[in-house]
N, C-alpha and C positions, 0 to 999 in steps of 0.2 A: 400445669394449668388446672385450677380447681373448678368445681361445678359452676360456681358463680361466674367465673371468668369465661367459661365455655358458653354459658347462656348469653353473656354480654357480647361476646364475639358474634354469635349467631344473630342476635338482634341487630347489632351494628351493621353487619354485612347486608342483611336484607333491607334494613331501613335505607341504606345507601343505594342498593341495586334494584330493589323491587318494592318501593314504599307504597305503591297503590295496587298491590296484587289483589285480585278479586276472582270470583268464579268465572269459569270459561263457558258456562252454560248460558244459552241465549234465552232471555225472558223479558217480559214487559210489565208483569204484575205478579203479586204473590201467588195467585193460582198457577200461573205458568211456571214459576220457579218450583213450586211444590211438585207439579207433574214431572218436571225435568229431573229433579233430585230423586224421585221415586224410580224413574226410568234409568238413572245413572248407576244404580246398584249393580256391581259386577259388569258394568258396561262403560265404554269410553264416552267422554263428553262429546267428542267428535261425532260418534254415532248418534247420540241423543239429539244433537243439534241438526242432524239430517232428518230425524224422525218427526220432531216437534212442529215444524211449519205446517205440514198437512194435518197433524193432529189438532193443532189449535184452530185451524180453519174450520175443521169439522166440529170441534168441541171448544168453543171460545171461552167457556166459563164452567163453573161447577154445576150450574143448573142444567146445562145441556149434557154434560158428562154423566150426571146422575141418572139421566133417562136413557143412556146408551145401553145397547145389548153387548154382551161379551164378544160376540162375533165381530161387531163393528169396531170395537177397541182393539181386539187382537189383530185384525187385518192391518191396522195402522202401526202397530208396534212389534210385529212379529220378527223384525230383523234385529231386535235387541235381545239380550239374554233374559231367560226366564219369562217369556211373554205371557204365559198362562197365569202365573202368580201375580205379575204386574197388572194384568187386565183386571183381576179380582180386586187388587188393592186400589187401583185408580178409580174404579167405579164405587168401591166402598168408601174411599176418601171423599169423593164428591158427594155421595149420599149423606155421609156424616156431616160434612160442611153445611149442606142444605138443612138437614134436620136439627142439628144442634147449635150451629153457629150462624144461621141465616145467610149462608153462602160466603161469609167473610172468613179469611184466614185468622185464627187466633194467634195472639202474640206470645203467650206464655208456653214454656217448654212442656209443662205437665198437660196442658190442653192440646198442644200439637201432637203429643204422643197418644192421644185418644183416637187419632185418625188412622185408619187401616194403612199399612205400609210405611208408617212413620215411626221409626224407632228413635233411640236416643241420639244417634249421629245425625239423622235427617232432621230431627226436631232442633238440634243445635245449629245446623246449617241455616234453617229457616229463621230461627229466632235471632241469630246474629246478623245475617245478611239483610233480612227484611226489617227487623225491629231494633237493631243495634244492641241486642242483649250481650252481656259480657260472658259468653260461654264459648267453649272450644269443642268443635266437632272433630272426632278422631275416626278416620277411615283407615284402610289398609296402608295407604301411602304414609299418612301421619304416623301410624304405629311403627312401621318399618324404619322410616327415615329418622325419627326421634331416637330409636334404639341404636341405629348405626352411628349416629353422630355422638352418642354418649349423653344425650340430654335426659334419657330415662335409664333406670337401672333395674334389671330383672322384672320389667313390666310384661306380664304374660297375657294381659287382656287389654283391649282398647280403653276400658274404664280405668285400669291402673295407669296406663299412659296418660290419659286425660288428667288424673289427679296429680301426677308428678309434674306435668307441664304447667298446669294452672298454678302450682305453688311457686313457680319461678318466673313465669312470664307476666309482666304487668297487665292488669285487666284491660286497659285500653288498646292493647296490642294482640289480644287473643284472636280476634277475627283475622287480622293480618297474618299471624303465625300459622293459623289453619291453612290459609292459601299459600304461604311460603313453603310449608312442608309438603303440601299436595303437589304444587307445581315443580318443586325440586325433585320429588319422587317420581313424577310423571316423565320428566324430560332429562334429568341428570342421574339421580340416585335410583335407577330402575332396579326392579327386583332381581332379574337374572344377570344383567350385565351393566352394573353401574358405570357411568362415564366419569371415572375419577379424574381423568386428564382434563376434563372440562369443568371440574368443580372448583368453586372459589373458596370452599370452606374445609378443605382437607386438613388444614392446620388443627382443627378441633375434632376431626372425625376418628372415632375409635375403629371403625371398620377399615379405613384407609391405613391406619397405624398398624393394625394386625396383618393386613395384606402385605405391607412393606416390611414386616418383621421388626418394626421399630420399637423404641421404648415409650413409656407413657409420657403424655404431654406434661 
């Protein structure tokens, strides 16, 4: 099986089994998604979804969050990872939104990356989910799963993974592919104990082949 066939198998499988895959974060507007994505760094979506209802009740928009004190924000997010850094980033993000973007979430990746706490991955999530931009967000799940499946070769960084994936995945499927790989990595192709017996794409998986001691596809 060559690389083109591997990608086609991957796309066909998820188009059949998870055609409408989307984020598992709970949100109702761009501001809420931005807050949730910032909180989700090194933290599970499940934990974030437990934190955000009280957070959004107290800070329903960027205007109220921009006026918050660090102690107020920290008290609401302390159960997630790196709460000190995220407190600074959330207040900084809200302040920048108010001062530079009149409180509205910008739609372009380069503008999104001007917000504190918003790096390339987060900007791509926001741009693709909120504004249907044809970009691919690469987090640790995407980076790991793409390598295990053999969709990427010797990609040492998320950026290298992104470049390899975007060369092979049609633009209109990039958002879906992001969620396919994340969800697969979260529930099946887990970092420490991948559930290969429950995986529907072992036929193309380089990791599975090596574990079984088999020959190349």
